[in-house]
C-alpha positions in Angstrom: -0.2 0.0 0.0 1.4 3.3 -1.1 0.1 6.7 0.1 0.8 10.3 -0.6 2.9 12.1 1.9 4.3 15.2 0.3 6.1 16.7 -2.4 9.8 17.3 -4.1 11.8 18.8 -6.7 11.8 16.6 -9.8 14.8 16.6 -12.3 13.0 19.4 -14.5 12.5 21.6 -11.2 8.9 21.0 -11.3 7.4 20.3 -8.2 5.6 16.4 -7.8 4.2 14.1 -5.2 6.4 11.8 -3.6 4.7 8.5 -2.7 6.6 6.8 0.6 5.2 2.9 1.7 3.5 3.5 5.2 5.8 0.2 6.1 9.0 2.1 5.9 7.9 5.3 7.8 8.7 3.9 11.1 11.1 1.1 10.0 13.8 0.4 12.1 17.0 -0.7 10.2 18.5 -1.7 13.3 16.2 -5.0 13.3 18.2 -5.9 9.9 21.5 -5.7 11.7 23.6 -9.5 12.3 24.3 -10.1 15.8 26.1 -12.8 16.7 25.6 -15.0 19.8 27.0 -17.9 21.5 24.6 -20.7 22.2 24.9 -24.0 23.5 23.2 -26.7 21.3 22.4 -29.8 23.3 25.8 -29.1 25.1 27.8 -28.1 22.1 29.0 -24.4 22.4 28.3 -22.6 19.2 28.0 -19.4 17.6 24.7 -18.1 15.7 24.5 -15.2 13.5 20.8 -13.8 12.8 19.6 -10.5 12.2 18.5 -8.8 15.8 14.7 -9.2 14.5 15.2 -12.9 14.4 16.6 -12.8 18.2 13.6 -10.7 19.3 11.2 -13.3 17.6 13.0 -16.1 18.9 12.8 -14.5 22.4 9.0 -14.7 21.9 8.9 -17.6 21.0 10.8 -18.9 24.2 9.0 -16.5 26.4 5.7 -18.5 25.0 7.1 -21.8 26.0 8.6 -20.5 29.1 12.1 -21.1 28.5 15.5 -19.8 27.6 16.0 -18.8 23.8 19.3 -21.4 24.2 16.5 -24.1 25.4 14.6 -23.3 22.4 17.1 -23.5 19.9 18.4 -27.1 21.7 15.0 -28.3 21.2 14.8 -27.1 17.3 18.7 -28.5 16.6 17.3 -32.0 18.9 14.1 -32.3 16.9 15.7 -31.7 13.5 18.5 -34.3 14.1 15.9 -36.9 15.4 13.4 -36.2 12.4 15.5 -35.1 9.2 19.2 -36.4 10.4 20.1 -32.8 11.1 20.4 -29.6 8.5 23.1 -27.5 6.8 21.9 -24.5 7.5 21.0 -24.2 10.6 20.6 -20.4 10.7 18.4 -20.6 8.1 16.4 -22.8 9.4 16.0 -20.6 12.5 14.8 -17.8 10.2 12.0 -20.1 8.7 10.7 -21.0 12.3 10.8 -17.4 13.0 8.7 -16.7 10.0 6.3 -19.9 10.5 5.5 -18.3 13.8 4.8 -15.3 13.0 2.7 -16.6 10.2 0.9 -18.9 12.6 0.3 -15.9 14.9 -1.4 -14.0 11.8 -3.5 -16.6 10.8 -1.4 -17.5 7.6 -0.4 -20.9 8.6 -3.1 -22.0 5.9 -1.1 -20.8 3.3 2.1 -23.2 4.4 
């Protein structure tokens, strides 16, 4: 959805309307900043690098399940090893877990 929000001077020197996506008006670019954290996955120390927004979603999921982010990540790691023999891109899997969580909250899980 795009809305008209103001005017700017175009290359021809004429005043023209500008359009800004309302979703971007309050966008926090800091949420896209990659953050590395040390985590323990089933007793093994490793480093996981995710954008800040994913750490926030993981904290929300952990809070919902009344556990820590480390416990949540360990559980995902264990389940994926038991069910599928592991994954090559664990951080990618975690991003998908976060998106599925948000889609489920938004009632969009039927699209999956």
